[in-house]
PABA-288666 format. One record per residue (C-alpha): residue in one letter; residue number from 0; x, y, z. Coordinates in steps of 0.02 Angstrom, whole numbers, plus 32768, in hexadecimal, padded with zeros to 4 digits. Example, Ala and Ser with C-alpha at 12.3 -4.5 7.8 and 13.67 -1.06 7.14 Angstrom:
PABA-288666
  res    n    px    py    pz
    A    0  8267  7F1F  8186
    S    1  82AC  7FCB  8165
END
This chain:
PABA-288666
  res    n    px    py    pz
    M    0  7E41  7D18  7F09
    Q    1  7E80  7D99  7E90
    T    2  7E2B  7E3E  7E6C
    T    3  7E59  7ECB  7DF7
    Y    4  7E13  7F72  7E2B
    V    5  7E09  800A  7DBB
    P    6  7DD6  80A4  7E1E
    S    7  7D3F  8112  7E0A
    D    8  7D36  81A6  7D95
    N    9  7D69  8221  7E1B
    F   10  7E1E  81E7  7E20
    L   11  7E93  8269  7DD6
    D   12  7E59  8284  7D24
    A   13  7DEF  81EC  7CFC
    E   14  7E08  81FD  7C42
    T   15  7EC6  81F8  7C49
    S   16  7EFB  81A9  7CED
    S   17  7ECE  8115  7D58
    V   18  7F13  809B  7DD3
    E   19  7F04  7FE1  7DB6
    I   20  7F07  7F88  7E5C
    E   21  7F19  7ECD  7E5D
    I   22  7EEA  7E82  7F05
    I   23  7F24  7DD0  7F25
    E   24  7EDF  7D78  7FBE
    K   25  7F5F  7CF4  7FF2
    S   26  7F1A  7CD0  809F
    E   27  7E6D  7CA1  80DB
    L   28  7E87  7D15  816F
    W   29  7E52  7DA7  8102
    K   30  7D95  7D9E  8119
    N   31  7D1B  7E1E  80D5
    L   32  7D8F  7E46  8045
    D   33  7D04  7EA7  7FED
    I   34  7CF8  7F1E  8080
    I   35  7DB2  7F47  8088
    E   36  7DCE  7F46  7FCC
    Q   37  7D84  7FF4  7FB4
    G   38  7DE9  8038  8046
    I   39  7E89  7FF1  7FFF
    A   40  7E60  803D  7F56
    S   41  7E3D  80E7  7FA4
    A   42  7EE2  80E0  8004
    V   43  7F42  80B7  7F64
    E   44  7EEA  813C  7EFC
    E   45  7F03  81C6  7F7E
    T   46  7FBA  8198  7F99
    I   47  7FDF  81A3  7EDF
    Y   48  7F79  8244  7ECE
    Q   49  7FD1  8296  7F62
    N   50  807A  826E  7F14
    N   51  805A  82D2  7E76
    A   52  8051  823A  7E07
    T   53  805B  825E  7D4F
    R   54  7FA8  8278  7D1B
    D   55  7FB5  823A  7C69
    V   56  7FE5  8187  7C93
    S   57  7F9D  80F4  7CF0
    Y   58  7FF0  809A  7D80
    Q   59  7FEA  7FE4  7DB9
    V   60  8006  7FA1  7E68
    T   61  7FED  7EF3  7EB0
    I   62  7FB2  7EDC  7F63
    V   63  7FD0  7E2F  7FAD
    L   64  7F66  7E06  8045
    S   65  7FD1  7D87  80A0
    N   66  7FFB  7D43  814C
    D   67  808B  7D40  81C8
    E   68  80D7  7CA0  8187
    E   69  80E7  7CDC  80D4
    I   70  811F  7D8C  80FF
    Q   71  81A2  7D46  8177
    N   72  81E7  7CDA  80EA
    L   73  81EE  7D72  8076
    N   74  8239  7DDF  80FE
    N   75  82C0  7D5D  811D
    L   76  82E2  7D42  8064
    F   77  82EC  7DF9  8030
    R   78  8320  7E54  80CF
    N   79  8376  7DCC  8136
    I   80  82FC  7DED  81C5
    N   81  82AE  7D4A  81FE
    K   82  820D  7D8A  824B
    P   83  8165  7DC4  820A
    T   84  8142  7E7A  81E5
    N   85  80A6  7EDE  81BB
    V   86  80D0  7F11  8108
    L   87  8156  7EF3  8086
    S   88  8168  7F55  7FE5
    F   89  81B9  7F16  7F47
    P   90  81D4  7FA2  7EC8
    F   91  81CA  7F70  7E12
    G   92  826D  7FC6  7DE8
    D   93  82A2  803B  7D5F
    N   94  8206  805F  7CF8
    S   95  8268  80C9  7C7C
    K   96  82A9  802D  7C24
    L   97  81FC  7FE4  7C05
    P   98  81A8  7FE3  7B5C
    P   99  8105  8048  7B55
    L  100  8086  7FF8  7BC9
    D  101  7FD0  8017  7BF3
    A  102  8001  8036  7CA8
    I  103  80A5  805B  7D00
    P  104  80C6  7FCF  7D7F
    L  105  80F7  8016  7E28
    G  106  8111  7F70  7E81
    D  107  80C7  7EFB  7F02
    I  108  8090  7F18  7FB5
    V  109  8081  7E80  8028
    L  110  801A  7E91  80C7
    S  111  8012  7E1A  815B
    F  112  7F68  7E06  81AC
    E  113  7FA6  7DC7  8256
    T  114  8029  7E4E  826E
    I  115  7FB5  7EDA  8238
    E  116  7F2D  7E95  82AA
    H  117  7FA5  7E83  833E
    E  118  7FE9  7F34  8326
    A  119  7F39  7F7D  8319
    N  120  7F03  7F24  83B7
    T  121  7FA1  7F57  8414
    Q  122  7F8F  800D  83DE
    G  123  7ED3  8010  83FF
    I  124  7EA7  8042  834E
    K  125  7E2F  7FFB  82CE
    F  126  7E72  7F6F  8260
    D  127  7E3B  7FC0  81BE
    H  128  7E8B  8067  81EC
    H  129  7F31  8011  820E
    L  130  7F1F  7FAB  816E
    Y  131  7F05  8047  8105
    H  132  7F99  8099  815B
    M  133  8006  8003  812D
    V  134  7FCA  800C  8078
    I  135  7FF9  80C4  8072
    H  136  80A0  80A0  80C6
    G  137  80C8  8013  804D
    L  138  8096  807A  7FB6
    L  139  8100  810D  7FEE
    H  140  8194  8096  7FED
    L  141  8168  8069  7F39
    L  142  8165  8123  7F12
    G  143  8214  813D  7F57
    Y  144  81F8  816C  800D
    D  145  8256  8118  8099
    H  146  827B  812D  8152
    E  147  8334  8100  815F
    T  148  8363  81AA  81A5
    E  149  8305  8216  8221
    K  150  82EB  829B  819C
    D  151  82A2  821A  8122
    A  152  8235  81CF  81AB
    I  153  81ED  827A  81D7
    R  154  81C9  829D  811F
    M  155  8176  81F3  8105
    E  156  810F  81FD  81A5
    A  157  80D2  82AC  8176
    K  158  809A  826B  80CC
    E  159  8042  81D6  811E
    I  160  7FE6  824C  8195
    E  161  7FB4  82BF  8106
    I  162  7F6E  822E  80A0
    M  163  7F14  81E2  8136
    Q  164  7EC2  828B  8159
    K  165  7E89  8299  80A3
    L  166  7E35  81EF  80BB
    A  167  7DE4  822B  815D
    L  168  7E4B  81AF  81C1
    P  169  7EA3  81D5  8266
    N  170  7F5A  8203  8275
    P  171  7FB5  815C  8286
    Y  172  803E  81AC  82F0
    A  173  7FCC  8204  836D
    N  174  7FE1  817E  83F4
END
């Protein structure tokens, strides 16, 4: 299943800015897609808004709803880590060399159902809350954040907490 979502009129300045979110369901494990689709869209919108996105352009991001097998293959291929993970981000690259487009492509975010479910159960948190956190985390990577150093990790976690709070979701690092 493939869905393109264009957010409601309350995102940034609806006349000049939007986010196009393409959601690709690659695993049957992702049930009730309609229910989580709006939450994913809200997480993407808020993350871009909280990062002072340029308001006179549109942005495009692809969310791939996958499984452990596929994400393990990608993790091995691109990071030489042969195990599943919760989220992988693939930035589009240097947008400055692109011809004028309707929307600036940020990149792709791949999510693994089984790993996100396992982590949520292990941490005693709701699946959808953890899913939205992983969407925010993945998108922050596309926007240039990372957690390779302690200073970068603190900055990224603080931004994740801020965005989660704006979405009325609990602090993902409280446990």
